[in-house]
N, C-alpha and C positions, 0 to 999 in steps of 0.2 A: 435545504434541501433534504429531502426525503427520498428512503428507500424504500425499495419494494422485497418482500420475503420469497426465495426460493427456498427447493429442498438440499440444492447441492453448488460447489463450488462450480462457476459458468468454465464451459471446455470451451478453448479455440478463445479468439480474439484477443486485445492486448486489456489488462488490469492489474491492477495495483490493489492488492491486499491489504486490510488493519485488522487486528484485533478490535470485536467490538464491547465496547466499554459500556458497565451497566451502572450510568449516572444520571447527572443532570443535563442535556443537552442545553449549551451557552454560549450565547453569541457574543465577543468581547469586544468594545470599541475603547480606543485609548485618544485622547483628544490633548494631548500637554500632559498636564495634571490630573486632566477628567476620565474617570474609567465609570465606565457603565457595564455589566455583566447582565444578561437580557437572557429569559429562557426564551422555549421553541413558542411559548403562546403570548411573548413580548411581556412578561412581568420582569421588574428589575429584582435582579439576585443580590446586590451588593450588601444589604443590610443582614443578610443569612450566610455570608462567607466574608467577614471583615477582614480574615487573616491573607486573603488574597490580594488584596488592594493594592498593598504596598510593593509588593513584589513584581506585578503586572505592571505597574509604574516604572518600575527601575528597569525591566527587562525587555518590555516591549518596545516596538519603534515607536517613535513620536503620537503620529496620528497612523492608524491601523486600526482592522478589524478583523479577529480571526473567530476561526470557528472550532467548538470544544469540546471536552466535557469536564465536569465538575464531581470528583470522587473522593471516595474515603478509603485510605489502606491502611488495614489492621494486619496482626501475623498470620493472620488466617484468611485474608484476602479481601475484597472489596466489600464493605459493609454498607448496604443500602438503607438497612432501617437507623444507623447512625445518620445517612444523611437527609433522612425525611424529617429527622429529629430535629433539623435544624430551621426546618420551617415554623417556629414557634414566634409567638406576640411579644414575648419579653425580649426587650435587647439581653439584660444580663444573663438570662439562660443562655442566648445564643454567645455570646462571649464567653460565657465559661465552656459550653460544649468547642468553642473554636480551639481554646487550649487543651485540652482533655483530647480530642480524638480532631486535628486540623484536616483538612480539606486540601486537595490538590487538584490541577489543571491539566489536561491533558489535549494537546492542540491537534488537529489533524486536518487543517484548511487554513488559508490565508485569500481572503476577500478583498484587502486593497493596503497598498503600504505608501505613504507620503499623500500625494494627488492622484495616483494609478487606481482606478477600478480594475480589478484582477478576475471579477468572476467570469469575465469572457474568456479569460486565457486557457488554453488544455490545463487539465489537472495537473498532467506531469510538469509541467513550470508552474505550477504555484504551490505542488510539494517541494521543488528546488527551491524555492524561494524562501520555501517555510523552512527548509534546514537550514540554508543560511543562517535566517534570523534567529533562530534558534540553536545554532552551533555551541552556543557558550551557556544555556539555559541552566537554571539550576534549580533544585526543588522550591516551590511546591510548582513548580510550571516543568511540564514536560511535554517532547515530542512524542506522537506515537509512532510504533513501528510499521513499517510498512514494507512489503516485498511483492515482486513478481513472478514470484516462483510459487505455482500451486502446492508442491509439495509441503514447502515452510508453511503453507497458510492452512494445511489439511493438518498440520501437525499442532499448530497454535490451535485450533478448533479443539483437538480433543486433550491437549495438555495443558490450558489455560482453564477450562471451565471449572474444575475445583476451587480456582482463584476468584471465583466470581464474575470472569467475562462471559457475555452474552452468546458471543458466535464470532463470526467473519463477516466484513465487511469486504466488499469487492465495488471498484471505481472504475470505470472505464478512464483509459491514461488520455484519450483526446476531450474528453468531456469538459464541459463550461460549468459552471456553479449555476444549477439552475431554482431558485426558490422556489418552495411548494409544491416541485416536481419528483417523483419518486424515479430516478434516473440512475442510482445506487441500488446494489442488489445485497442482501441480507442474508445469510446462513445462519441457522440459529437451533438451538438443540431442542429434541421433541422426543418425549417418552409416553408408554401408556401406564395407566395406574385404574386399578378398581377402587371406587369408592364408596363407601355408603352415603347413599340419599336420604339426609337428615331432615329435610327441612326447603322450603323456597323464599322467595319473594316474589312478589305478585310486579307484571311490568309497570313502569311508570306512567304510561296509557292503555287504557282498556279498561279504567274501574272494574278491576278483579276479573276480567273476562281473559287473562293472559297472563302466563308464567314469565318472567324476566328471568331469572335465575335458580340455580339449584344450590342449596348447601351441602358441601361434600364434608365427610367425617374418614377419619383413619384410626383404628385402635391403637393405641401404644402399648410398652411392654405390660402395664400396668393392669391392661384390658379397659382403660378409660377412652370414650371416643373422645377424639379433637377435632376440631374445627380446622381443616387444613386449606380452605378456600372455598369459592364458587365457579361453577362455569355456567356460561350464557351465549349469548349471539346466536338464538335461534330463529328461523325464520317464523313469519307472522303465524303462519298455518302451525307450524310445531307448537307455539306458545300456547295458542289455543287447544289443541291437541293434550297438551298437558296437564291440563285444568282435568280433564274426564278421565287422564291416564292415572293422576295422582290422587286422585276422588276418595279412594277406598282407604286409602293409607293416612287419610286425613282424621279419619275415625277414631276419637279416644287416645291421638295419639302422645296428647300431652300426658296423659297420667303416671304412664313410669320412662318418660322420654330421656336419655342421660345429659340433658342441655334445660332439663326442666326448671333448675335454680338461674339460670340465665334469663328466662322467659318471665320467671315471676319476679326477680330482682328487677331488670331492664336497666337503662343508661343512670347511672349516679351510682351502681353498685363498688363501683373501681377496679370492675373487670372489663371494663368496655374492649378495650386493647384485643381482647381474647373472643369475646361474647361475638356470635352471629350476628346479632341483632343491632351491636352498640354503636352509637355517635361517638365521635372523635374530631380531632381540630380536621381530618384530612377528608372527613367526610363531606362536608362544603353544604351540608344543609340537607343532603338525599335523605330519601325516608329507607332508613335501614331495617325497618321492622320486618317480620319475619313470622311463616306459618308452620308449624312443627309438621312433621312428618313421621310415622312408624318406622323406626332404623330398620327395615327389612327388605328394602330394594338395594343392590348394586348398581351402578354406574360406571362404566369404561369411559375413561376422559384420557382427553393428552392433555400433557403438561411440558413446560420448558425446564424450569429446574426449581430447585427448593431455594429459600431464605428462612433457613431455620428448620422448624417443624413445619412450613406452609408452603403454598405454591407463589414462588415470587410473581408470577401473572396469571392472569385469568385463566383457568382448563376450558378445555373445549370439549362436548360430547361426542361420545363415537357411539355408543351403542350401552343400551340394557344388558346386564348380565344374569338372566332367569337362572343360569345354572351354577352362579355362585352363590356361598354364604355369607353372610355381613360379616361375619366371625372371621374371613379371611384376607379381610381389608384392612391389611396393619401395615407398619412401616416398614417391615422387613423385605417387601415385594420391592421397594425405591432402591433402584441404582445409587451408590454412593460413591462420589469421586471424591479422592483425595485431594486436598489444597495444594496447589503449584505455588510453591514460592513464585514469589512478585518480583524479585531480584532481578529476576531476566530482564522484565521493563523496565522497573522503576532503578535503574542502576545503581543508584545515590540520592541518600535521604528516605524520607517516604513515598 
């Protein structure tokens, strides 16, 4: 079941609110000793999170299906980067990471128990049964908090962002579980930021007649322009217009470009995780080659939150800021949310 993004918590109606976890969405199937953790796109996850399997066998009903989120919790909050590192082809590497940064799983829905298919039951009924089943759950298994009080949900929205939570979910209490339908609501943080447009990638279609994404940069305290992410999702007409708009800024762009060494070294330089055109195991064969632009254009984008020094998700184009100087595009403009101790949600264990 999926969610539709909205700008604010719903007013009126009957809703249950939950924190929105920033991890890997997972369906968990148990049938006796057999456990299957499955991603949203139906890929098995067992081999990447072996430390969860025994706990799931011991604590879940002998025949059940639950919906939840796999997360890694540190003292600083949720660590999505550490979660991504688990998708490694070497079992020895995964085993090491499982010891060093063990994962947890947070459940928020119950789809079946025994021979009962609960997807047609109201969410409030599924929630009550889930609470009963997990009443004695111990780490690394957790039950997500839930409230029907919008003021509590608003407090979660503000207070838990620093711990890496994505926002708040709103679920209709009478709603059935409807796979592939956006019947839940999600309220996520969104902010504005002025960035340097320092390059772009061609769209995968169009044979270099359309721009696919802009490469964004911010200046750090030392004056170095750091690659912080991309903005994309342009309409077809906008993609074509950008080709003409950016053309003057492509002339001699690499001569004194701050990312010149990345363009010259290319993949294999050991800096693939930082460079805007670097391949990595997350690229899945995508063409990440890029075209430099003279770093003279300032673009205002909307972003949700930062993961370290980069945008956690793709940013969205707002407008060009011809009234702004590239040198004004620094990290200092970003709102910093202090980490909120996750002990309020993870009351015991990790």
